[in-house]
N, C-alpha and C positions, 0 to 999 in steps of 0.2 A: 781050735780058737777061740773057744770060752774061756779058758783057762788065761790065755795069753791076753783079750781083754779085759779079764780081771785084773791081770796085771798092770795092764794099761792103766787101770781104774786108779789103782792104789798106787801109782807111781805119780801121776798128777795130782795138782792141787785139788781139794776135796771142793774148795770154791770156784775156782775155773770149769772144773764137771759142772757143779751144780749151775752156774751160770750158762754155760754151751747148751745143758737141757732144759733149762727155763724158755732160751730162744728159741728152742727146737720146738717147744709144746706150743708157745705161742704162734709159731709161723703155721703149725698144724692145725689148731685150735679155728684159724678164720675159716680153712678150708681142707680136704684130703691134698696131701702133698707125696712125691715119689721120693725115693728116696735120694736122688739125683738133685731132685730140687731142693732138701734138706741139706744135703751135704755141699751143694752151693752157696746157700744161705749162710752157712754155719763157717765153710773157709774163710768169707771175708772178714770173719773176727778171731777164729779161734785157730790152734795148731793144726796138724793133721791129726797127731794122735789123740786129741780132743775132741775132734770131730768124728772120729772113727768111734771113741766109748761113746759119745753121745747118740751117735745114729745107732749102736747094737742097744744101747738103752731104749728109744723109740720104738725098736722091735722087739723087745722083753715088754715092753709095755702097750703092746700089739697098737701101735697109733702110726707107724709105715707098715703100709701092705700093697706092693705095686700093683698085684692083682686088683683089690679092691679098689686102687687109685683110678685104675685103667676103664675098669666098667662104670664108678662113676661118671668121669669124666666122660665115657663116649656116650652114657648116657645123657647127660648135662648137655651136650655139644648135639644129639638127635633131638633131642626136644627144645632147645633154643633156636641154633643157627645150623639146620643139616649141610651136613657136608657127605661128600665120597667117602666110601669105608678106606681107602687110598689115603685119601686127606688127611683122615683120624689116624691113621697109621701112621702117618708123617710126623704131624703134631703130639703124637704119643712118643714116636722115636726122638723128637726134639727135648720131652722133658723126660728123657733118660728110660725110659720104658723097653724093655726086650723086645725085638721082634718076636720072638715066638708070645710073649703077654699080649703084645699088640695083634698078631694075627687071630689069636684065641678071644680077643673081647669084640672084635671086627666081622669075626666069619658068618655069622647070621645078619649081617646087616646087606639090607636092599637096595643098593645104590639106586634102583627103578622108582622104589617108595622114597627113598631119600630126596631124589633129584624132583620128585611131583610136589611132594612136602613144601620144598624150598621155591620152587616154581609156583605152584599156587599162592604161598607167603607174598612172592615178590608180584604177582600179576595184581593184586588187589593194589599196590600203588602205581601200576604204568597200565591199566586199564584204558584209560582216557587218552592214551597215546593211539598216533594211528597204527594200524597192525604193522606195516614194516617196521618201526620204531620200537613197538611193544617186541618184536621177533627180535630186534639186535640187541635189545638191553638184556633181555631176559636171556638169550645165549649168553651175553657177555657176564652178567650174575651165573648163571650155573657154572661157566668155564673157571670162574674166581673161586667156587665152591670143590673146585676138582673134577667136576662128572667130565666124563670125554665128550666129544663131538657127537657121536651116534646118538647116544644116549640123549643129550640136550637136545637136538633137534626134532626127537621123537617125542620130547615133553614139549617143546614150543611148539610144535605141529599141535598137537594135542588140545593145549590150553589156549592159542589159535582159535581151533573149531570151537572150543566151548564159548570161550566168549564174543569172539567177533558173527559166528553162526546165531547165537541168542540175540543179538543189536543188530542185525538184519529182516526179523521177524515183524 
């Protein structure tokens, strides 16, 4: 396939190839991107053979690496807005990451730890509410983050005990 790509590069205009790789580099420079994202971006402006050649060039320059992208995306998601492992896998799928890579990078994630982190973060803004309102809103928040009902219920109960039993002292 490298020979085929080389022939494609030679057959297209150097100007078009140069423009496509410049667009791809700028797109990747902002943050890591998946192959799918780069391909989708380039496809709006260039023909498929130009897109393929530009993506191949990005691989040769080590600017595209779906495994590295998936790891970085997962780390960023867990640090900022924790979600369940299944929700992260779904987001990675949407970004064109294979199931195998998504499963690999989310294998070590603990839904319990993620739910607790997301719950504690949200609890800060909800602690002024009555206990039943706190529970309802926190449960909804955790559900939107992809956590199942059983886990959400445990986290809500734990945080209710922490917050409302301290207030009663």
